[in-house]
C-alpha positions as CSV (number, residue, x, y, z in Angstrom):
1,M,49.8,40.6,23.1
2,T,47.0,41.4,25.5
3,T,45.1,38.7,27.4
4,H,42.0,39.4,25.3
5,E,44.1,39.0,22.1
6,Q,45.4,35.7,23.3
7,H,42.0,34.2,23.9
8,T,40.0,35.5,20.9
9,P,36.9,33.3,20.6
10,D,36.5,31.6,17.3
11,Y,32.9,30.4,17.1
12,F,33.5,28.1,14.2
13,C,36.3,26.5,16.2
14,G,34.1,25.8,19.1
15,N,34.9,28.6,21.7
16,N,31.3,29.4,22.3
17,P,30.9,31.5,25.5
18,S,28.0,30.3,27.6
19,S,27.3,32.9,30.3
20,D,26.1,36.4,29.8
21,L,29.3,37.8,31.3
22,D,31.4,35.6,29.0
23,Q,29.3,36.8,26.0
24,V,30.0,40.5,26.8
25,T,33.7,39.7,27.3
26,A,33.7,37.8,24.0
27,T,32.2,40.8,22.2
28,E,35.0,43.1,23.5
29,E,37.5,40.5,22.5
30,I,36.2,40.4,18.9
31,V,36.3,44.2,18.6
32,Q,39.8,44.4,20.0
33,S,41.0,41.6,17.6
34,Q,39.6,43.0,14.3
35,T,43.1,43.8,13.1
36,Q,44.3,40.3,13.7
37,E,44.6,37.8,10.9
38,P,41.5,35.6,11.1
39,N,42.0,32.1,12.4
40,Y,40.4,30.3,9.5
41,F,41.6,26.8,10.1
42,C,41.7,26.7,13.9
43,G,45.4,26.0,13.6
44,N,46.9,29.0,15.4
45,N,47.1,28.1,19.0
46,P,49.0,31.0,20.7
47,S,48.4,29.7,24.2
48,P,50.8,26.8,24.9
49,E,48.5,25.6,27.7
50,A,45.4,25.2,25.5
51,P,45.2,21.8,23.8
52,A,44.5,21.7,20.0
53,P,40.9,20.7,19.1
54,M,40.5,16.9,18.9
55,L,39.5,15.3,15.7
56,E,36.2,14.1,17.2
57,D,35.4,17.7,18.3
58,F,36.2,19.0,14.8
59,F,33.9,16.6,13.0
60,T,31.1,17.0,15.5
61,R,31.2,20.8,15.0
62,L,31.5,20.4,11.3
63,A,28.4,18.2,11.2
64,D,26.5,20.8,13.2
65,E,27.7,23.5,10.9
66,M,26.6,21.6,7.8
67,K,23.1,21.5,9.2
68,T,22.9,25.2,8.6
69,V,23.9,25.4,5.0
70,G,21.5,26.7,2.4
71,S,20.5,23.4,0.9
72,T,19.1,22.3,4.2
73,L,16.1,24.5,3.7
74,K,15.2,22.8,0.4
75,R,15.9,19.4,1.9
76,D,13.6,20.1,4.9
77,L,10.8,21.4,2.6
78,T,11.1,18.3,0.5
79,M,11.0,16.1,3.7
80,K,7.8,17.9,4.8
81,G,6.2,17.7,1.3
82,R,7.5,14.5,-0.1
83,L,5.6,13.2,-3.2
84,E,3.5,16.2,-3.8
85,R,3.4,15.5,-7.5
86,R,0.0,14.7,-9.0
87,F,-1.0,13.1,-12.2
88,L,-3.7,13.9,-14.7
89,G,-6.1,11.3,-15.9
90,R,-4.2,10.6,-19.1
91,E,-1.0,10.3,-17.1
92,V,-2.7,7.8,-14.9
93,G,-3.7,5.9,-18.0
94,D,-0.1,5.9,-19.2
95,L,1.1,4.4,-15.9
96,L,-1.7,1.7,-16.0
97,G,-1.0,1.0,-19.6
98,V,-4.5,1.7,-20.9
99,T,-5.9,4.0,-23.6
100,D,-7.1,7.5,-22.9
101,N,-10.7,6.6,-23.6
102,Y,-10.6,3.6,-21.3
103,I,-9.0,5.4,-18.4
104,Q,-11.5,8.2,-18.7
105,R,-14.3,5.7,-18.5
106,I,-12.7,4.0,-15.5
107,L,-12.2,7.3,-13.7
108,T,-15.8,8.2,-14.2
109,E,-17.6,4.9,-13.6
110,E,-15.6,3.1,-10.9
111,P,-16.1,5.8,-8.2
112,E,-19.8,5.3,-8.6
113,N,-19.6,1.6,-8.2
114,N,-16.9,1.2,-5.7
115,P,-16.6,3.5,-2.6
116,A,-12.9,2.6,-2.2
117,F,-11.9,3.8,-5.7
118,P,-9.9,7.1,-5.5
119,R,-11.8,10.2,-6.6
120,G,-8.7,12.4,-6.9
121,E,-8.3,16.0,-6.1
122,P,-9.5,19.1,-8.0
123,G,-6.9,20.5,-10.3
124,A,-6.6,23.3,-12.8
125,R,-7.1,20.9,-15.7
126,G,-9.4,18.4,-14.1
127,S,-9.0,15.9,-11.3
128,V,-5.5,14.9,-10.4
129,Y,-4.3,11.8,-8.6
130,S,-1.4,10.8,-6.3
131,L,0.8,7.7,-6.7
132,S,-1.0,6.2,-3.7
133,D,-4.2,6.6,-5.7
134,V,-2.7,4.9,-8.7
135,M,-1.4,2.0,-6.6
136,L,-4.9,1.5,-5.1
137,M,-6.5,1.7,-8.5
138,R,-4.2,-1.1,-9.7
139,A,-5.4,-3.4,-6.9
140,I,-9.1,-2.6,-7.4
141,L,-8.9,-3.1,-11.1
142,E,-6.8,-6.2,-10.9
143,S,-9.1,-7.9,-8.4
144,R,-12.1,-7.6,-10.6
145,V,-13.4,-10.9,-12.0
146,S,-13.6,-9.4,-15.5
147,A,-10.4,-7.4,-15.5
148,K,-9.6,-6.4,-19.1
149,Y,-6.0,-5.6,-18.6
150,K,-3.2,-6.7,-16.3
151,Y,-2.6,-4.0,-13.7
152,L,-0.7,-5.5,-10.7
153,Y,2.4,-7.7,-10.9
154,W,2.8,-8.9,-7.3
155,R,4.8,-12.1,-6.7
156,E,2.6,-15.2,-6.4
157,P,3.0,-17.5,-3.4
158,G,6.1,-19.6,-4.1
159,D,7.7,-17.2,-6.6
160,P,11.4,-16.5,-6.1
161,L,12.5,-13.1,-4.8
162,P,14.7,-11.1,-7.2
163,V,17.6,-9.2,-5.6
164,V,19.1,-6.5,-7.7
165,T,22.4,-5.0,-6.5
166,F,23.8,-1.7,-7.8
167,G,27.5,-1.8,-7.1
168,A,30.7,-0.1,-8.3
169,Q,34.1,0.6,-6.8
170,K,34.2,4.1,-8.2
171,G,32.0,6.9,-6.8
172,G,30.3,9.5,-8.8
173,T,28.8,7.2,-11.4
174,G,25.2,7.8,-10.5
175,K,24.8,4.5,-8.7
176,S,22.5,5.6,-5.9
177,L,20.3,7.7,-8.3
178,T,20.1,4.7,-10.7
179,A,19.0,2.4,-7.9
180,A,16.4,4.9,-6.6
181,H,15.0,5.4,-10.2
182,F,14.7,1.7,-10.7
183,A,12.8,1.2,-7.4
184,Q,10.4,4.0,-8.1
185,Y,9.9,2.9,-11.7
186,L,8.8,-0.6,-10.5
187,T,6.2,0.8,-8.1
188,M,4.9,3.3,-10.7
189,Q,4.8,1.1,-13.8
190,Y,4.0,-2.3,-12.2
191,G,2.7,-1.7,-8.8
192,L,5.4,-3.8,-7.2
193,R,6.2,-3.8,-3.5
194,V,9.9,-2.9,-3.5
195,G,12.4,-3.3,-0.6
196,I,15.4,-0.9,-0.8
197,I,18.5,-1.9,1.3
198,D,21.0,1.0,1.6
199,C,24.5,-0.5,2.2
200,D,26.2,2.9,1.7
201,P,26.9,4.8,4.9
202,Q,26.5,8.0,2.9
203,A,22.8,7.1,2.8
204,T,22.1,8.8,-0.5
205,V,19.5,6.4,-1.7
206,S,17.8,6.6,1.7
207,L,17.3,10.4,1.3
208,Y,15.3,9.8,-1.9
209,F,12.7,7.9,0.1
210,A,12.8,9.8,3.5
211,D,10.4,12.3,4.9
212,Q,10.4,14.2,8.2
213,N,9.0,11.2,10.0
214,S,11.5,8.7,8.8
215,P,13.3,6.7,11.6
216,M,16.6,7.2,9.8
217,L,16.5,10.9,10.6
218,T,16.0,10.2,14.3
219,G,18.6,7.4,14.5
220,E,16.0,4.9,15.4
221,A,16.1,2.7,12.3
222,Q,18.0,-0.5,12.1
223,T,20.3,-1.1,9.1
224,V,21.2,-4.1,7.0
225,A,23.9,-5.0,9.5
226,A,21.2,-5.6,12.1
227,F,19.2,-7.6,9.5
228,M,22.2,-9.8,9.1
229,G,22.9,-10.0,12.8
230,V,26.4,-8.4,12.6
231,E,25.8,-4.9,14.0
232,N,27.6,-5.8,17.3
233,Y,31.0,-7.5,17.0
234,K,30.8,-8.5,20.7
235,S,27.6,-10.5,20.2
236,P,26.8,-11.4,16.6
237,N,23.4,-13.1,16.0
238,L,23.2,-14.8,12.6
239,E,20.0,-16.5,13.6
240,R,18.0,-13.4,14.6
241,P,14.3,-14.1,14.9
242,V,12.6,-13.4,11.6
243,E,9.9,-11.4,13.4
244,E,12.6,-8.9,14.5
245,M,14.0,-8.8,10.9
246,H,10.6,-8.1,9.4
247,V,10.0,-4.9,11.4
248,M,13.4,-3.5,10.2
249,W,11.7,-2.7,6.9
250,T,10.4,0.8,7.4
251,N,7.6,2.4,5.4
252,T,8.3,5.3,3.2
253,P,6.1,8.1,1.7
254,W,6.6,6.4,-1.7
255,P,3.7,3.9,-2.1
256,G,4.9,0.3,-2.3
257,A,8.5,1.1,-1.2
258,K,10.0,0.0,2.0
259,L,13.5,1.0,3.2
260,M,16.3,-0.4,5.3
261,P,18.3,2.8,5.6
262,A,22.1,3.2,6.0
263,G,23.8,4.1,9.2
264,A,27.0,3.7,11.3
265,Q,26.1,0.0,12.0
266,I,27.4,-0.9,8.5
267,Q,31.0,-0.2,9.6
268,N,30.4,-2.3,12.7
269,G,29.2,-5.1,10.3
270,D,32.6,-5.1,8.5
271,L,34.4,-5.6,11.8
272,T,32.0,-8.4,12.9
273,L,32.4,-10.2,9.6
274,L,36.2,-9.9,9.8
275,M,36.1,-11.6,13.2
276,L,33.6,-14.3,12.1
277,A,36.0,-15.1,9.2
278,E,38.1,-17.0,11.7
279,D,35.3,-19.6,11.9
280,V,35.8,-21.9,8.9
281,D,32.2,-23.0,9.1
282,I,30.9,-19.5,8.3
283,S,30.8,-18.1,4.8
284,T,31.2,-14.5,5.7
285,H,30.4,-13.4,2.1
286,S,26.9,-15.0,2.1
287,V,25.5,-13.9,5.5
288,L,23.1,-11.4,3.8
289,Q,22.0,-13.9,1.2
290,K,21.1,-16.4,4.0
291,A,19.4,-13.7,6.0
292,I,17.2,-12.7,3.0
293,K,16.3,-16.3,2.4
294,R,15.3,-16.9,6.0
295,W,13.2,-13.7,6.1
296,D,11.5,-14.5,2.7
297,D,10.7,-18.1,3.7
298,A,8.7,-16.7,6.6
299,Y,7.3,-13.5,5.0
300,G,6.9,-14.4,1.4
301,P,3.8,-13.5,-0.6
302,R,0.5,-15.0,0.6
303,T,-2.1,-12.6,-0.7
304,T,-3.3,-12.6,-4.4
305,A,-5.4,-10.0,-6.1
306,A,-8.4,-12.2,-5.9
307,D,-8.1,-12.3,-2.1
308,L,-8.7,-8.5,-2.0
309,R,-12.4,-9.0,-2.6
310,N,-15.0,-9.9,0.0
311,E,-17.5,-12.7,-0.6
312,D,-20.1,-10.1,-1.8
313,G,-17.6,-8.8,-4.4
314,S,-16.8,-5.6,-2.6
315,F,-13.2,-4.5,-2.3
316,N,-11.6,-5.1,1.1
317,L,-9.5,-2.0,1.8
318,E,-8.1,-3.3,5.1
319,R,-6.9,-6.5,3.4
320,Y,-5.2,-4.4,0.7
321,H,-3.2,-2.4,3.2
322,A,-2.2,-5.6,5.0
323,A,-1.0,-7.1,1.7
324,M,1.1,-4.0,0.9
325,D,3.0,-4.7,4.2
326,E,3.2,-8.5,4.1
327,T,6.3,-8.8,1.8
328,V,8.2,-7.3,-1.1
329,D,8.3,-8.4,-4.7
330,V,11.9,-7.4,-5.3
331,I,14.9,-6.2,-3.2
332,I,17.2,-3.4,-4.5
333,I,20.5,-3.0,-2.9
334,D,22.6,0.2,-3.2
335,Q,26.3,-0.4,-2.5
336,Q,29.0,1.7,-1.1
337,P,31.7,2.5,-3.7
338,S,34.2,0.1,-2.2
339,L,34.9,-3.6,-1.7
340,T,34.6,-4.6,1.9
341,L,33.0,-7.7,3.4
342,M,29.7,-5.9,3.8
343,Q,29.7,-4.9,0.2
344,L,30.7,-8.4,-0.9
345,N,27.6,-9.6,0.9
346,G,25.5,-7.3,-1.2
347,L,27.0,-8.7,-4.4
348,V,26.7,-12.4,-3.3
349,A,23.1,-11.9,-2.2
350,A,22.1,-10.6,-5.7
351,T,20.4,-12.5,-8.4
352,N,21.3,-9.7,-10.7
353,V,24.2,-7.2,-10.5
354,V,24.1,-3.8,-12.2
355,I,27.4,-1.8,-12.4
356,P,26.8,1.9,-13.2
357,Q,30.0,3.1,-14.9
358,T,31.2,6.2,-16.5
359,M,33.2,5.6,-19.7
360,K,36.4,7.6,-19.1
361,G,39.8,5.9,-19.3
362,F,40.7,6.0,-15.6
363,D,37.1,5.0,-14.7
364,L,37.3,1.9,-16.9
365,S,40.6,1.0,-15.2
366,T,38.8,1.1,-11.9
367,L,36.1,-1.2,-13.3
368,G,38.8,-3.6,-14.3
369,S,40.4,-3.8,-10.9
370,Y,36.9,-4.1,-9.3
371,A,35.9,-7.0,-11.5
372,N,39.3,-8.7,-10.9
373,A,39.0,-8.4,-7.1
374,V,35.5,-9.8,-7.0
375,A,36.3,-12.7,-9.4
376,Q,39.5,-13.6,-7.4
377,Y,37.7,-13.5,-4.1
378,L,34.9,-15.8,-5.3
379,K,37.3,-18.2,-6.9
380,R,39.1,-18.6,-3.6
381,N,36.2,-18.5,-1.2
382,A,32.9,-19.5,-2.8
383,R,31.8,-23.1,-2.0
384,E,30.8,-25.5,-4.7
385,D,27.3,-25.9,-3.3
386,E,26.6,-22.1,-3.2
387,V,24.4,-20.6,-5.8
388,I,25.7,-17.1,-6.4
389,G,24.3,-14.6,-9.0
390,A,22.1,-17.0,-11.0
391,G,20.5,-14.2,-13.1
392,K,21.9,-11.8,-15.7
393,H,24.4,-9.0,-14.9
394,I,25.3,-5.9,-16.8
395,V,27.6,-2.8,-16.9
396,L,25.4,0.2,-17.3
397,P,27.1,3.2,-18.9
398,T,26.2,6.5,-17.2
399,I,26.7,10.2,-17.5
400,I,27.4,9.8,-21.2
401,Q,28.0,13.1,-23.1
402,G,26.2,12.9,-26.4
403,V,28.4,15.6,-27.9
404,N,31.5,13.8,-26.9
405,E,32.3,11.2,-29.5
406,Q,34.9,9.6,-27.3
407,D,32.1,8.7,-24.8
408,T,29.7,7.3,-27.3
409,D,32.4,5.5,-29.3
410,Q,33.6,3.9,-26.1
411,V,30.1,2.6,-25.4
412,A,29.7,1.3,-28.9
413,D,33.1,-0.4,-28.9
414,L,32.4,-2.1,-25.6
415,Y,28.9,-3.1,-26.5
416,Y,29.8,-4.7,-29.9
417,D,32.7,-6.5,-28.3
418,R,30.6,-8.0,-25.4
419,E,26.9,-7.5,-26.0
420,D,26.1,-9.8,-23.0
421,M,28.0,-7.6,-20.6
422,I,27.4,-3.9,-21.6
423,S,24.0,-2.3,-21.7
424,Q,22.9,-0.9,-25.0
425,V,20.8,1.6,-23.1
426,F,22.6,4.1,-21.1
427,Y,22.2,7.3,-19.0
428,S,23.1,10.5,-20.7
429,R,24.5,13.5,-18.9
430,S,21.7,15.9,-18.0
431,E,21.3,19.2,-16.1
432,A,17.9,17.8,-14.9
433,V,19.8,15.6,-12.5
434,S,21.3,18.5,-10.5
435,N,18.0,20.5,-10.8
436,A,16.1,17.6,-9.1
437,A,18.9,16.8,-6.7
438,E,18.9,20.4,-5.4
439,Y,15.5,19.5,-3.9
440,Y,16.5,16.0,-2.8
441,K,14.2,14.5,-5.4
442,S,14.5,12.0,-8.2
443,I,13.4,12.8,-11.7
444,Y,10.1,10.9,-11.1
445,E,9.2,13.2,-8.2
446,Y,10.7,16.4,-9.5
447,V,8.4,19.1,-11.0
448,P,10.4,21.8,-12.7
449,E,9.8,25.2,-11.1
450,T,10.3,27.1,-14.4
451,R,9.2,26.5,-18.0
452,G,12.9,26.7,-19.1
453,K,13.7,23.5,-17.1
454,R,10.8,21.4,-18.4
455,P,12.5,20.2,-21.7
456,S,15.5,18.8,-19.9
457,A,13.4,17.2,-17.2
458,K,11.2,15.6,-19.8
459,A,14.2,14.3,-21.8
460,F,15.8,12.8,-18.7
461,T,12.6,11.2,-17.6
462,D,12.4,9.5,-21.0
463,N,16.0,8.4,-20.5
464,A,15.3,7.0,-17.1
465,N,12.3,5.1,-18.4
466,A,14.4,3.6,-21.2
467,V,17.1,2.4,-18.7
468,N,14.6,1.0,-16.3
469,D,12.6,-0.7,-19.0
470,H,15.9,-2.4,-20.1
471,L,16.7,-3.4,-16.6
472,V,13.2,-4.9,-16.2
473,D,13.9,-7.2,-19.1
474,L,17.3,-8.1,-17.6
475,V,15.8,-9.1,-14.2
476,W,12.5,-10.7,-15.2
477,N,13.4,-11.9,-18.7
478,G,10.0,-11.2,-20.2
479,K,7.8,-12.1,-17.2
480,L,7.1,-8.4,-16.7
481,P,5.9,-6.8,-20.0
482,S,8.1,-4.2,-21.6
483,K,6.8,-0.7,-21.8
484,G,8.7,-0.1,-25.1
485,F,10.9,2.7,-23.7
486,A,14.1,0.8,-24.3
487,D,13.3,-0.1,-27.9
488,T,12.5,3.6,-28.6
489,F,15.9,4.6,-27.1
490,I,17.8,2.1,-29.1
491,Q,16.1,3.2,-32.3
492,Q,16.9,6.8,-31.6
493,K,20.5,6.4,-30.5
494,W,21.7,3.4,-32.5
495,S,20.0,3.8,-35.9
């Protein structure tokens, strides 16, 4: 074997010549080695002196390689053009919960009387409006003395903060998408200020809210581990100043939504909590719960809709933007599909737990082991004076195949056996999920690029609305009005 043959460069394996001379030599080597069997797995190491690639090097290069895959282009386009979807006047009326005639009157009269009222953009079928426009409309209409409808559902000063955790031990159940849909639904349908905590290092839910300016893409954002004060096992800080905690909520392109993205700190958090467990005075499962309470005590709601008006009755736009940043009305936590101390913290912090779950036999076995592990841990470790999970909790069936009687029968059997534990409204399998995910979008942001994809997108949007309407009732127990989507679903699927 020649010298050239012994040192054939494998660019995917990291032998990347740097100098011009090396590049010329490398080209000759490639030509001379065309008859060799390709080194696909970087495992052939004919030179006994050359060390095999280290695992760190392999994963570093693999990460770099994945940045060049085809889906990256669509992701980058989405990041640059996040939330380009626009809404016609009648669609705005649907979001605000008013009639077609009333919304048309509002869209015509309000801009003449109020300079702050959105005027929309020209569209092929009339003016169109962004979700930011809709959010601002809610505040302006709600702050009027003679408001005819209820438009804005912010927490009042002193109201408790709901925390909804989406958790499961099994991956592939649609957990992150379900959490993202719920967060977006609450901003669109109720004008809520939503805080999303991503506890999954895969950061899937974070990507639904990120754009090219998001700190998570530059590595500058702090994670929930920092919010808890456990990002550094050498110097944990469970009493971090609330001012530092507050700025960890990062703004997103989605109006009303703030994000605490995922990152490598979360694994550090598990190590820190494991070390803190040696201290009998620290409940390592409730660190996040206490952190949220400390933050909310300092940064709870202060501004009401009436406060958005000046003394002369004009709308105060600056005060509106400040109110959008002052707090959140609900926190949504997306969990990693595992059961570590960090993930236990997400469960313990929740007022409501939603477990997205597929209905196959093996998957249900996983659910059983997950439930048993959580129950046994809390029995052994929860203190009598701790209030954990005071709200309602539910298993949410997902990816149900309507043509598969085994799936639907399983849902029915479980529901009729324990109506208080299994959701009657479920997510059906839909090709619209993959169509939207191809562009790193949820169904609420996705606009089908062809007519052929519109029916499935419409059907899945209706499905998402039904699930989210059902979850609203679970969490708020009638304090937020139902939109009727869940009732329609139940009539169609269960009659």
